[in-house]
C-alpha positions, 0 to 999 in steps of 0.5 A, a space after each residue: 556476478 551477472 550484471 543487470 539493467 536494474 536491481 530492485 532491493 525489496 520483493 514486495 508489491 511495490 518492488 515487484 510491480 516496478 520490476 514488471 513495469 521495467 521488464 515490460 520496457 525491455 530491461 533485464 531486472 533482478 529482484 532481491 528479497 531478504 525473506 520470501 517475496 510478498 511475505 511482509 506488508 504486501 500480503 498482510 494489508 487489508 487492500 483498501 483502495 481509499 483514494 478518497 476516503 483517506 484523503 482529508 487534505 487538498 494537496 498533490 498527494 490527493 491527486 496521486 491517490 486518485 490517479 493510482 486508484 484509477 490505474 487498478 482498472 487496467 492493472 487488474 484486467 492486465 493481470 487476469 489476462 496474463 495470469 488468469 488470477 482475479 486480484 479481487 478488484 472491486 469498486 465497492 465504495 467506502 463509507 465513513 460513519 459518524 456517531 452524532 450530527 456534529 461529527 457528521 458535519 465535521 466529516 462532511 466539511 473535511 471532504 468538501 473539497 473533493 466535491 468541488 473537484 468533481 469527485 463522487 462524495 455523498 452525505 448520508 442521513 441515518 435512514 439513508 445509511 441504514 438503507 445502504 448498509 442495513 447491518 451497521 449499528 443503528 446508532 449512527 447519525 449518518 455518514 459520508 459515502 465514496 462510491 468510487 473507492 474500492 478494494 483488492 485482495 493483496 495476496 492474490 494481487 501479489 501472486 499475480 504481479 509476481 507471476 506476470 513479472 517472472 513470465 516477462 523475464 524478471 529474476 527473483 532471488 529470495 533469502 538474500 541479505 543486501 549488505 549495501 548499495 555500492 556507490 562510487 565517485 566523488 561527493 559531487 558525482 556519486 553513482 550507484 553501480 550495484 548491490 553488495 550481497 553475501 557472495 559478492 557484487 551484483 552489478 546494475 545499471 540502476 538500483 531501485 530501493 523498495 525495501 519497505 520498513 527496512 529501507 533506511 537500514 540498507 547501507 548506502 540507501 541515502 535515507 536519513 536515520 528515522 526518515 522511514 521506520 516500522 509502524 506495526 499494524 495488527 489485523 483480525 480476520 473474521 468469517 461469516 456465511 455471507 458478507 455482513 456489508 457490501 462496502 468498506 466502512 470506516 469508524 472511529 478507530 478502525 475499519 471493516 473490509 468485507 470480502 465476497 466469500 464472507 471473510 471480514 478484515 478488521 483493523 488496524 493498530 498503529 504502533 511504533 515498537 520497532 520490529 517486534 512482530 507480535 499480535 497482542 491481546 490489547 491490539 486484538 481487543 481494540 480491533 474487535 471492540 471497534 468492529 462489533 461496534 460498527 457491525 454488531 453481528 460480527 460478535 457471532 463471527 468466527 475468528 479465522 486469523 490474526 496477524 501483524 505487519 510493518 508499514 514503512 512510516 515516513 517522517 512527514 507522512 508522504 512516501 519517498 519516490 524518485 531520485 535519491 540524490 545519487 545517480 542511478 539510484 531510485 527510492 520507492 518506499 515510505 508509503 505507510 498505509 497507502 502501499 497497496 493504493 499507491 503501488 501502480 502510480 509508484 511503479 509508473 514513476 519508477 519506469 518513467 525515471 529509469 526508462 525515459 529519464 523523466 523526473 518531476 522534483 515538484 511531486 509531493 513524494 520526491 525525496 528532495 522535498 
């Protein structure tokens, strides 16, 4: 079968954006997807760019989260220029609300390191919180505000990335089951030479594994059993005539994401149930109780849609991006809840690794950690 410079296993956002970056560098790229590209977690996520609001530890991953969030400024502009699609990027800000003074003090202490690093973090008292978001429940003692966080619309984002990739020469093959990553050589000198599919071997100069929650199931993936597993998340989409909020709001047990057209995404559960893709009464009840507790007027909203998807949960909570320990095989998986946020930085690392031969094994998401 035809040889490619790079074969990407997995047609979600991370695989497709990596393919676009590689094609922009002049490489011939094929993306293989077992179902429909973008049909899994990429299009089902809420699209929160929580570079600060979900970074509660002062570590290297915080720096990667901020870097990737900031890459969305140029990425969204580039995608609009190439495709005409608005991906919904808005630096709308995010608020983490507290139910008591003690809880507010704890939240503020958790994020204090961000202020020392010069990032935009503000403590809000109850009156300031009501002025910022008047339709929040008035029982909250205040919150912590991250003005630089934002959101994108994942379905629009994926559509734009896929179109840009195809226009740049990337080939997509849907409904393709990967039987294995073909690896040759001795134990000391192993190299990936392509991907086995139903009708034979697709030869490749490099293989990128970006199969999300299914990554560890691909034979030859070089991922230990259980290192990446599916974490089911359920989301409920509500609708009002006008958005009840201007910003993303995190509360105890979930979040609410307002879209400019009046849709409100409420989520999410975290369930380790294998690949059981259901929406459950218990999950929906928990999400709606959380959402209406944050914004009481959501009790009058129309329920538009409910869905679930599988996030790729890594055993230590950090993604696996970089050298798989086999020559010409790169991992780009295990991002869990941060797949949308970290996609631009991931695609750039994949490009650097394959095109420039640059590799930093000290990065917190290096598979060799």
